[in-house]
C-alpha positions in Angstrom: 0.0 0.0 0.0 2.8 2.4 0.8 4.5 1.7 -2.5 1.2 2.4 -4.4 0.6 5.7 -2.5 4.1 6.8 -3.2 3.7 6.0 -6.9 0.4 7.8 -7.0 1.9 10.9 -5.4 4.8 10.9 -7.8 2.4 10.5 -10.7 0.5 13.6 -9.6 3.8 15.5 -9.4 4.9 14.3 -12.9 1.6 14.4 -14.8 -0.4 17.5 -14.1 0.2 19.0 -10.6 0.4 22.7 -11.1 3.8 23.4 -9.5 5.5 26.7 -9.9 8.0 25.3 -12.4 5.3 23.8 -14.5 3.5 27.1 -14.6 6.6 29.0 -15.7 7.7 26.7 -18.6 6.0 26.7 -21.9 4.9 23.6 -23.9 4.2 23.5 -27.6 3.2 20.8 -30.0 5.2 21.2 -33.3 4.8 19.6 -36.7 7.9 19.3 -38.8 8.0 18.1 -42.4 10.6 15.4 -43.0 12.7 15.2 -46.2 10.3 12.7 -47.8 7.2 14.7 -46.9 6.2 12.7 -43.8 5.0 15.1 -41.0 6.8 14.5 -37.7 4.9 15.5 -34.5 6.8 16.5 -31.5 6.7 18.4 -28.2 8.9 21.3 -27.2 9.2 22.5 -23.6 10.9 25.9 -23.0 12.2 27.3 -19.7 11.2 30.7 -18.5 13.6 33.3 -19.8 16.5 32.8 -22.2 17.3 29.3 -23.3 20.8 28.3 -22.4 20.8 24.9 -24.2 18.6 22.8 -26.5 18.4 19.0 -25.9 16.9 16.9 -28.7 16.0 13.4 -27.7 16.7 10.6 -30.2 14.5 7.7 -29.6 15.4 4.1 -28.9 13.9 1.3 -31.0 10.2 0.5 -31.3 7.1 2.5 -31.0 7.6 5.8 -29.2 5.6 9.0 -28.8 6.5 12.5 -27.6 5.0 11.5 -24.2 5.9 7.8 -24.0 3.1 7.1 -21.6 3.9 3.9 -19.6 2.4 1.9 -16.8 4.1 1.4 -13.5 1.6 -1.0 -12.0 -2.1 -1.7 -12.5 -3.1 1.6 -11.0 -0.3 4.0 -12.0 0.3 5.5 -15.5 3.0 8.1 -16.1 4.7 10.0 -19.0 8.3 9.0 -19.3 9.5 12.3 -20.7 7.9 14.4 -17.9 10.9 13.8 -15.7 13.3 15.1 -18.4 11.1 18.2 -19.0 10.9 19.1 -15.3 14.6 18.6 -14.7 15.9 20.4 -17.8 13.5 23.4 -18.0 14.3 24.2 -14.4 17.9 24.5 -15.4 17.3 26.8 -18.4 17.4 24.0 -21.0 14.8 23.5 -23.7 13.8 19.9 -24.4 12.3 18.4 -27.7 11.2 14.9 -28.5 8.9 13.5 -31.2 6.9 10.5 -32.1 8.4 7.7 -34.1 7.1 7.5 -37.7 3.6 5.9 -37.7 3.2 6.4 -34.0 0.8 8.7 -32.1 -0.3 8.8 -28.4 -3.0 6.1 -27.7 -5.1 5.0 -24.7 -4.2 1.3 -24.3 -1.5 -0.3 -22.2 1.3 -1.3 -22.4 2.6 1.1 -25.0 -0.2 3.7 -25.1 0.6 4.1 -28.8 -1.5 3.9 -32.0 0.4 2.6 -35.0 -0.2 3.4 -38.6 1.2 0.3 -40.2 2.1 1.8 -43.6 3.8 4.8 -42.0 5.6 2.6 -39.5 7.2 0.7 -42.4 9.1 4.0 -43.2 10.7 3.9 -39.7 14.1 2.8 -40.8 17.6 4.1 -39.8 18.2 6.1 -43.0 14.9 8.0 -42.4 15.6 8.3 -38.7 19.0 10.1 -39.4 17.3 12.4 -41.9 14.5 13.1 -39.5 16.9 14.2 -36.8 18.4 16.6 -39.3 15.0 18.1 -40.2 14.1 18.5 -36.5 17.4 20.2 -35.7 17.1 22.5 -38.7 13.5 23.5 -37.8 14.4 24.2 -34.2 17.4 26.2 -35.1 15.2 28.4 -37.3 13.3 29.4 -34.1 14.5 32.7 -32.9 14.3 31.5 -29.3 16.7 28.7 -30.0 19.0 29.7 -32.8 21.8 30.9 -30.6 22.0 28.1 -28.0 24.1 25.0 -28.2 22.4 21.8 -29.5 22.8 18.5 -27.8 21.6 15.3 -29.2 20.6 12.9 -26.4 20.5 9.4 -27.9 19.2 6.4 -26.0 19.7 2.8 -27.1 19.1 2.8 -30.9 19.3 6.6 -30.7 23.0 6.2 -29.8 23.4 4.6 -33.3 21.5 7.4 -35.1 22.7 10.6 -33.4 26.4 10.1 -34.3 25.6 9.8 -38.0 23.8 13.1 -37.8 26.9 14.7 -36.4 29.2 12.9 -38.9 27.1 14.0 -41.9 27.4 17.6 -40.9 24.2 18.8 -42.5 23.1 20.5 -39.3 25.0 22.0 -36.4 25.4 19.6 -33.5 27.5 20.9 -30.6 27.5 17.8 -28.3 26.5 14.1 -28.2 25.2 12.4 -25.0 24.7 8.7 -25.5 22.9 6.5 -23.0 22.5 2.7 -23.3 25.4 2.9 -25.7 25.6 0.5 -28.7 29.2 0.2 -30.1 28.7 -2.6 -32.7 26.0 -3.4 -35.3 22.4 -4.2 -34.5 23.1 -7.8 -35.7 26.0 -8.1 -33.3 23.9 -6.7 -30.4 21.1 -9.1 -31.2 23.4 -12.0 -31.2 24.8 -11.0 -27.8 21.3 -10.8 -26.5 20.2 -14.1 -27.9 23.3 -16.3 -27.2 23.6 -15.8 -23.4 25.2 -12.4 -23.0 22.1 -10.7 -21.9 21.1 -13.6 -19.6 24.4 -13.5 -17.8 24.0 -9.9 -17.0 21.1 -10.9 -14.8 22.8 -14.0 -13.3 26.0 -12.1 -12.6 24.1 -9.3 -10.9 22.1 -11.5 -8.5 24.0 -14.7 -8.1 27.7 -14.1 -8.8 29.0 -13.3 -5.3 32.7 -13.6 -6.0 32.3 -11.5 -9.3 34.3 -13.9 -11.4 31.8 -13.6 -14.3 30.2 -17.0 -13.8 27.9 -18.6 -11.2 28.8 -21.7 -9.2 26.3 -24.2 -7.8 27.0 -22.9 -4.3 26.3 -19.3 -5.4 23.1 -20.3 -7.3 21.8 -22.3 -4.3 22.7 -19.5 -1.9 20.1 -17.3 -3.8 20.9 -14.1 -1.8 18.0 -12.2 -3.3 15.5 -15.1 -3.1 14.9 -15.1 -6.9 14.9 -18.8 -7.6 11.2 -19.1 -6.9 10.5 -16.4 -9.5 12.5 -18.5 -12.0 10.4 -21.6 -11.3 12.8 -23.1 -8.7 15.1 -24.9 -11.2 17.7 -27.3 -10.0 21.3 -26.2 -10.8 21.7 -29.1 -13.1 18.7 -28.0 -15.1 20.4 -24.7 -15.9 24.0 -25.9 -16.1 23.4 -27.4 -19.6 27.0 -28.2 -20.4 27.6 -29.7 -16.9 30.8 -27.9 -16.3 29.7 -26.8 -12.8 29.1 -23.2 -13.7 26.4 -21.1 -15.2 27.9 -19.2 -18.2 26.7 -17.7 -21.5 27.3 -21.1 -23.1 24.4 -22.6 -21.1 21.9 -20.0 -22.1 23.1 -20.1 -25.7 21.8 -23.7 -25.9 18.5 -22.8 -24.2 17.9 -19.9 -26.6 19.1 -21.5 -29.8 15.8 -22.6 -31.3 14.2 -19.2 -30.6 17.2 -17.3 -32.0 17.1 -19.4 -35.2 13.4 -18.7 -35.6 14.0 -15.0 -35.2 16.9 -14.9 -37.7 14.8 -16.7 -40.2 11.9 -14.3 -39.8 14.3 -11.3 -40.2 15.8 -12.9 -43.3 12.4 -13.4 -45.0 11.0 -10.0 -43.8 8.2 -11.7 -41.9 6.6 -8.8 -40.1 3.7 -11.0 -38.9 6.0 -13.3 -37.1 8.0 -10.5 -35.6 4.8 -8.8 -34.4 3.6 -11.9 -32.7 6.9 -13.3 -31.3 9.5 -10.6 -30.8 9.4 -8.5 -27.7 10.0 -5.2 -29.5 7.6 -4.1 -32.3 10.0 -3.9 -35.2 9.8 -4.7 -39.0 11.9 -6.5 -41.5 12.6 -3.2 -43.2 14.0 -1.8 -39.9 16.4 -4.8 -39.5 17.4 -4.6 -43.2 18.2 -0.9 -42.8 20.4 -1.6 -39.7 22.3 -4.2 -41.7 23.6 -1.4 -43.9 24.3 1.1 -41.0 28.0 1.8 -40.1 28.5 1.0 -36.4 29.7 3.5 -33.8 33.1 1.9 -33.4 33.8 3.3 -36.9 31.8 6.6 -36.7 32.7 8.0 -33.2 36.5 8.1 -33.7 35.9 10.4 -36.8 34.1 13.0 -34.6 35.8 15.9 -32.7 32.9 17.3 -30.8 32.3 16.5 -27.1 30.9 13.0 -26.7 29.5 11.7 -23.4 28.6 8.0 -22.8 26.5 7.0 -19.7 26.0 3.3 -19.4 24.8 0.9 -16.8 27.1 -1.9 -15.9 24.0 -4.2 -15.6 22.6 -3.2 -19.0 21.0 -6.3 -20.4 20.2 -4.7 -23.8 23.6 -3.5 -24.9 26.9 -5.0 -23.6 29.0 -2.7 -21.4 32.1 -4.1 -23.1 31.3 -1.8 -26.0 32.0 1.2 -23.8 35.4 -0.2 -22.9 36.2 -0.9 -26.5 35.4 2.7 -27.7 37.3 4.1 -24.7 40.4 2.0 -25.8 39.9 3.1 -29.4 40.0 6.8 -28.5 43.0 6.3 -26.2 44.9 4.6 -29.0 44.1 7.6 -31.3 45.1 10.0 -28.5 41.7 11.7 -28.8 40.4 13.4 -25.7 36.8 14.4 -26.7 35.2 11.2 -25.2 33.9 11.1 -21.6 32.6 7.6 -20.8 30.9 6.7 -17.5 29.9 3.2 -16.3 27.5 3.0 -13.4 27.5 -0.2 -11.2 24.1 -1.7 -10.6 22.4 0.5 -13.3 20.3 -1.0 -16.1 19.7 0.0 -19.7 17.5 2.9 -18.5 20.1 4.1 -15.9 17.6 3.0 -13.1 14.9 5.5 -14.2 12.4 3.5 -12.0 14.3 4.5 -8.9 12.7 8.0 -9.2 9.2 6.5 -9.6 9.5 4.5 -6.4 11.6 6.8 -4.2 11.4 10.3 -5.6 15.2 10.3 -5.9 17.3 10.3 -9.0 19.7 7.4 -9.6 23.4 8.4 -9.8 23.2 8.0 -13.6 20.3 10.3 -14.0 21.6 12.8 -11.6 24.8 13.0 -13.6 22.9 13.1 -16.8 20.8 16.2 -15.9 23.8 17.9 -14.5 25.7 17.2 -17.7 22.8 18.4 -19.9 22.5 21.7 -17.9 
């Protein structure tokens, strides 16, 4: 009950309570025509007084809207971007985000998004890069914004899109902030997720007491967080598929093999129906095909000289933290000093956003993020 009351209180603060800061900032819905004629719909929040900086959010994969309404529990619904708006406008920073092609705010859980299937087919990396350029160009034409620095804040897939915008040089970008960073290709990331890498993030976090990167039978049965019941109370031998006495990615690779093969086959034949019914994220064959042609960050980022900041959770189960260490090493080898990379222990792909919903306090990663963006 206490948890629910706290969540409800936070929801009121985030989604409509008329605080002084909310009364001072200005919110506008903007329509921006993309290069191919598609009309992008976004939301701009402006602080009171002169704008010190403009932050443009570059979405992660799947259906997103300019609110990203989500459900915390059966009773509590919130807008994901309200936290960004409140934190940034209170620091003199304008914040803009827009709906993914084919997506508009809807009323049904879990995504609260209506999808126009034909338009959603045009949501591919090539268009996403061009869309960011059109957004930045339109915002820079606004007299209130034309003189302030522009920061692209990319999250997850957005970390793969934003650097291409900076590299193409068609619009002015002053800074990149990349969270949930992806260093390799989407195919490589998918393989890591589907062959045990993502699974081991969870098992290392909650069972690997000696932090050696694997889980022994003693560690598994100790179950310090009482999670085995949620997993169906498996015996260690049921999970240790190769029988080597430890849980490693190799064990989960065997468990996931059939599903991964089915996924790869669906992607290869462009089977949107199968993807819609069986893959956790609502994506299309065209999207996967576009990513197969996208140059990865390990090649793009070293060509850039603007300030680049990476904020990544050590317990990110969507994108491997090893990619952060790889790009750090690449910059060091090139003797480039424009990369600031931060890895946060115990933080997930979303830098523990939910901590704010449950406690009213920002995670270390989010506290650093808002300080950096201001």
